[in-house]
N, C-alpha and C positions, 0 to 999 in steps of 0.2 A: 502492500499501499503507501503512494507518496507522502509527502509528511505532511497533507492536508487530508488525507482520507476523502479524496476526490477518484481515484482510481485504483487500481490494479496495476502491478506492473512484475514487467520477469525482465530485470536490465540486462543478463547474460542471455535472453533470446531478441531484444531489443522491441521488447510487444508489450504495449498498455491498452488499458478496456477500462472506458469512464465508469465511477461506480452506475449513472443514468442507463445506459447501456446494456452496461450488466443487468442492471434491474429491468429493463425491459424484456431483455431475451427470456429471463425467470421468470418474469408474466407469462414468457409464449408459451414456455415448456410446461406449464400450469394451465394452462388455458384449458375448460372443460368442452369448448365449442371451436368448431372452425372456423368462425368469422371474430370470435375476442382472438384466438390464435393468429390471422391474417390480420388483423390493427394492431394486435403487439407489435409480430415480425415489423410489419411497413413502417412505426414508430419508428422499433430500434435501428432500422437499416438507412432510416432518413437521420439517424439521432434527431427528431421532431421532437421541440419540447410541447407539455399543454397548449402554449399558446401558440406555436406553430401548426400544432397536427388541426387545432379550433378554426385556426386561419384558412388552413389548406379544406378541409370541407365543412368552412363553412358554422361550425360550431362552435358554443362558448367554451371558455376551456373546466367546467364545471362538469359540463355532456362530457367530453374527452377524458375528466379522468375518471369519473361514473365509471368508464368503459374499461379503462385502463387498472381500477382495482377490480372491477368484475361486481359491483356496487348494480349495476345494469346492466343485461344479455345488451351483447352489440346484435346490432339488425342487419343482415343479409347485405340488404343497398347500402349500409355502408362499407362493411367488409367489401366489396365492388366498389365504391366511390376510394377507395387506398388503392384498388388495384387501377382505374380506369388514372388517378391521381399524378399515381408512379408510370403507366403507359404514357401519357402525355412527359410526361420530364421527361422520360428516355428521348422521345419523337425528337422533342426541342431538342437536347443533349446531343440528336445524330445530325440536326439539320444544321448546328452550325458547326461539326465538324467536320462538314463534306464543301 
């Protein structure tokens, strides 16, 4: 763990994992359904804060937090919205690379 407790690191391997990413990965692994797993993996993959995820999906941070903690089930359309957001972002990146 770094001096501030914000990440876990393996200096010999030059690997670092931020605490937020580690927590999101754990949430995805413990998800009780596929929609929640998709949502948690999406946030972890892109390192999105509650606010950033809310902005991306047009939702409040409170709703995003409820989905992330399992207090509310993630609806199928939210999981699909995550996949759509990701596909649009990848397409934009591909278009800029050409």
